[in-house]
N, C-alpha and C positions, 0 to 999 in steps of 0.2 A: 503492498499499500504508500510504503513511504517513496517505494520508486518513481509509481504515478505521482504523486504528490510533487515530488522535486520536479520532475519532466515537465506537470502541468505549469508549474512557476518560473521553470525555466523557458517555454517559450511561448506561452497563454498570455504572459504579462507585457508582452511585447505591442505594441498599436498596431504596425501594420499586419502582423498576423493575425489578431483578434480582428482588424477591420477586413482581412480575404475571408476568415470562417465564416464572419457575418454575412458578408454577402454569398459565400457558397451557400450557408444555409437557407438563405431567404429563397434565392435563385431557386433549392433544388426542392422547395416546398411549395413555390409557386406552380412551380411545372408537375408535382405529383398530385398535388390535389386540385389544379385546377386546368391541368393538363386539356381536358375534353373539349372544355368550353372555349380554351384558347386555340383549340387547334388550328381555325384560320389563321390567327397570326403568327403562330409558328411555322406553319406551311409556306405563309407567305415571306418570312424572312429566311428560309430555306433558299425561297427561289430569288430574293434580293442578293444574297449571298453569290448565287450561280451567276446573278447578271450584272454584280459588281466590277468583276475584271475587265466586262464591254465598256462599261460606264468610264470608267478610268482611262481605259486606253482612248476613248473619244477626247475626255478632256484633257489628254497629254498634246492630244493635235492643235489645240485651241479654241475646241468647242465649250460652251459653257455648260453647268453642270444639268441646266433644264434640257437643252437642246439634246444634249445627250442623253440623257433618260428618257425623252419624247421618242429619241432613234431606236436607240434599243428596247425600249416597251412595246414599241408599235410590233418590231421586228418579232419578241416574243409570244404578242399575243397572233400575229400571223401563223406563227409553230404551232400554237396552242389549235389554233382553227382548225390546220391541217391534219393534226392530229384526231381532232374530234370527228371530222368530218369524212376524211380517207382513210386513215388506218383502224381507229374501233369500229365502223360497220363492217369491215374486212376480218377483223378480229372476233368479233360477234357471229357473224355468218359460217366462220369454221369453227369457232365453239359448239354452234347448233349443230351442225353437221356432226362433229366428233360424239356430241350426244346421242345423236340417232342410230349412231353404228356402234353403241355400246354393247348392245344387245348380242349382236354378231362376234363385237372382239371377244366378249365375255364367253359364248358361246366355244368360240374356237380356243379360246384358252384353258375351259373346262376338257375338252378333247386332248390337248397337248397335255395337260395334265395327268389325265386317264393312263396315257402311255409310257409315265414313268415307272407304273412297278411293273411292266411287261420288260422295259428296257434294264431297269435297275431293281430286281427283287430283294434283293439284299440290303438296300438300305432304304427303300421306300415300299409301305404298305397299302394295298388299297385302302383299307380306314384310314389312314392317316392323309390319304389325298380326301377320301369323304369329308372326313373334319376341316380339311384346309377350305375346300370349297364351300363347307356349309358357314365358315367363319368368313370368306370374302362375302360372300351373299349376304350375310348380317352386315358387313361393314357396308356395302353397298348402299343397304336398305338405310341405315342410318344416315349415311350422305344424302339420299332423298330426302329424307326429312328434313336436315338442315336448310336443302336448296329450297325448297318448299316454304320452310319456317321465313328464309330469305326473301323469295318472292312476294309473301304477304305482306313481308315488312319495307316493301319497293317504295311503295309509294311514300314512305316516311323519309325513305333514303334519298327519291328525287326532291324532295323537298329542301332537307340538308343540302344535298349537290346544287340545287339551284341558289342557295344562298350562298354557299361556299364560289360558285362561279361569279356571283357580282362583288361581294366583299374582297375575295383575293386579289384579283387586279386592280383593285384600288389601295387596297395597304402595298400591295409591290408596287408600284409607281408612288405611292407617299415614301414609301421607307426609302428608294434609290433617291427620289428627291431631296430630301430632308434629312438623309442619314446624319449630317454634320449638327442641325436644331436638334434632332432627336437624339446624340449623343449626348451632347450638351445638358441637355434638360434631365438626363438620367446621373450625369457626373455631379450637378450641383447637392444631387440627394446623397452622395457616397461620404464615408466619411474622410478626414481631411490627411489621416496617414495610410496612404493607399499605394507608395510607390512601389511597393511588392506584388501586391494586388494586381498592378498596373502594369507591371512586368509578366505577370504569368498569364494577363489577360491578351497582352500583343501576341506573345507566342501562341496561344490557343485561337484566337483570331484569324491568325494566319494559317493556323492549320487546317481550321475549319473552313474558310473560303477555298482552301487548294483541295481540301477533299469533296465539297460538295460537287466544284465545278469539273475535279479530274473524275468524279464519281458517274456525272450526268455524263461524259463524253465517253466513259469507258461504255454504258448503259447502249449511247447509241452505236457506236463501232462493231460491239460485239452483237447487239441486233442485226445491224445491215451485217456485217460478215456471215452470221449464221443464217440470214435469211438468202443472200446470194449462194451459200454452200446445200440449204436445203432444197432451194429450187433447181441450182442445176443437176444434183443428184435426183430428183422428184419424187423427195418425202411428201407424202400427204401433210396438210396443214400446216405448212413450212410457215406462214406469218405467225400464226398461232405461237406454233412452238420457239419460232425465234425472239418473237417477245419474252415468251416467258427465258430463254436464257440470257436475254440483255438484261430481264430485271433478277435474275439469281444473283448479281453482280452485289445487290445491297446486303445481301446478308453473304460477309466472306465466307468459305470453304462450304457451308451448312448449304447454302444456296446451289451452288455447282453440282454439290453430290446429289441433291434434291433433282435437279431439274432433268437430271442425266438418265433419271429413271422412264418419266414418260416420253422422251425423244427416243431411247431405245426400244421400249415397248411397242409404239406406234409403229417404227421402223420392222419390228421384228413381225409384227401383224400384216404389215405391207408386204412384207419380202419372205418372210421366213429366215431359215439357214442360209442365204444366197451370198453371193459376190457381192450385188448392190446394199447387202445388210453390212458386210463387212467393210465397203468403202465407206459408208457412212459412219459408220464407230469409227474407222479410223479419221476419217475428215473431222469428226465431231469432236474427238480426243484431241486434235492438232489445233484446232480452234481453240479450245480449252487452255491448252501449252502455252499457243503463243499470246492468250490474254493474261496468264500467270506469270511469264517467263519475259515478255517482251514488250505488253500495252501496261500493266501495272507501275513496273518500274521508272517506264516514260512518262506516266499521267502523275504518278504520285512520288516523284523525286525529292519534294521538298517536304512530305509527310514524315513526322517521325516515325521511324520504323519500331515497331511493335513487336513481341515474342508473339507466336501463334497462339500458345497458350493463354498471354495476356487479352488477346482478342477475342477468343472463344469464352471464356470469363466474362467480358465485357457486356458479350452478345444476350448471355443468359441472365446476368443479372440487369443489364441495362433495358431488356427486352422485355423479361419479366416484371419492370416497375411500369415503361411506358408503351409497351406493345410495340407496333411498327414503329414508330418515331425513335423507340428507345434502341432497336435493330439498325435502324438509319444512321444513327448517331453513336455507335456504340463506339467507333474507333474514334472520333473527336473527344468524346466521353472519358475513354481511356487516355486520350492523349491529354486532357486537363489533368488527368489524377496523376498523369506521369510529369507536365509542366511544374505543379505542385511541388510534387518528391523531389524534381529535379532544385527547382529555386528555392526548398526547405533549409533553412539554416542548419550547418554538421559544427562539428569540433573544426577548428582552424579555419573556418567558412562562415565569421558571424555575418549576421543580416544589416545590412546601411540603412538607416533612418532617411527621412528625406532629405536631410542636408548632405546627405555621403558618408557620415561616420558610423562607424560598429554599433549599433544601437543597444546589442546585448555587452556590448564590452563596457558602453559608458555606464548602464544602469549597475553593474557589478564592479564600476571601479570608487 
């Protein structure tokens, strides 16, 4: 107990550390308890981070902040409209076709499973296959009920989506146009001793901006390459599957592993154990390898490297707290933790106060 007391007195009597702790506690509390209500605001902040780099580039060539914001925002809205009226109808049509073909896919899968006891009787018995088929049917029935529940609640979802479509563009525009004004407004309510918190925030702000922009381009590039690959090889539902492959990068490691299942399953039901299936499998894994070994290092070269174990733990923790957005921001949040730990005062590296003097040494002198 004395050890904890000494540690607390050593660090948390410093006003800079207390200021950082207060800011972090307030921020996490607001997001944890009011995250659902503030979801349009949080999503708009993400989009503003995405567009901020383009606005800054236009400012550097001589345009005013307002003019740069209008140009970037107009291009962004055209991109969103192209997604809504060009991409989403095609994805919806392919998803409908896939659901219509599910009964034949399930039937073909059952026939393939029933052949396993004949080919490998020493490993698989007919009773085990029957139990597996019953389990699959039960799971499909549960998913069917969930889909029905979602469809019954679709009216509420459409109303919420309509509100988002109106509010979010306005929020994004004002976040971009009045960025300095908003930051100055928040700054006046921050504690006076905030040099430590400011250094941590600068690092985290840079990391989040790089991460959001890099993740967007990774999604777009991986989607385009996957769509081209699937289309050339003649895979059914190529647009739907390529979009899933692109979105899978939102969840590092886990997303790529999960999306591999529908890609390979649909390819197998389309071609069976043929050369086409082998070509598709090889091409898909080449795309994934290029993404992990070429695209990710290129796009995220300025993002702090985190150990895979740290990333997975961050996904589990923050995803459990905040759902999708917790998963999406798992790496930036882990970067925040790492930035705090890196800047945390250690023996031989005392924390400096706002005047540049070692604050801890001044208190003990």
